[in-house]
C-alpha positions, 0 to 999 in steps of 0.5 A: 837510232834513226838520224833522219826521219822520212815524212809520214802522213795520215794518208799512209795510215789510211792506205794501210786500213788502220784506224785513224785514232791518234793513240793507235797510229802515234809512237812514243815520241807523239808523232806518227809511227815510223813503221807506216813509212816502211810498210807503205811500199809493201801495202801499195804492192798488195793493194794493186792486186785487189779490186777497189771497194764499189767495183763490180766483179764477176764471180762463180756465184754471180755479179757482185759489188766489192764492199770491203777489202783485206789487204794482208789476207788478199781477200774481199767481201762482195755483195751479190745481186740477191743481197748475200755477202760473200768472202772471196779471193782475187783468184776467184774473180772471172773475166766478163767473158768467162762469166758469160760462158759459165752462165750459158753452161749453167743454163744448158745444164738446167735445161738438160735436167729439166728434160730428164725430169720431164722424161721421168715424169712421163714414165710415171704418168704411163704407170698411172694410166695402167689398169689397177690390176696391172699396177705394181705396188711399191714394197713400202705399201706391201710391207705396211699392209702386212704389218697392219694385218698382224694381230698384236 
């Protein structure tokens, strides 16, 4: 049994994200649970890695504000600028520089796709400008005509 008791405060329960309901954080003796003091250092080390609620973070999905944290699982929930919530880990956080580079890369990829789409649609337009007799019908339209002409 313990002969000397360490000081235990409600702040320890707050830091460990425990409910502040006295029946949940009190031991059989009626005082705050001793385990709060034993786990204090572990929680302090774990919480150092996580962003604080309200902090702006950069993720692959965009800029976000941290809403809540889960110390044990080392995860957090963040709200993106488009009001979506996303659950993420500390390893998913990007530096501002990494985020800017990612945005530039996405923009370049989007421009490349847009150019390809325009080139493809230009090819379709030239097909439409051909005289009707030289246009090729798709196999789908040829097959549908065959089906219609058969008597049932």
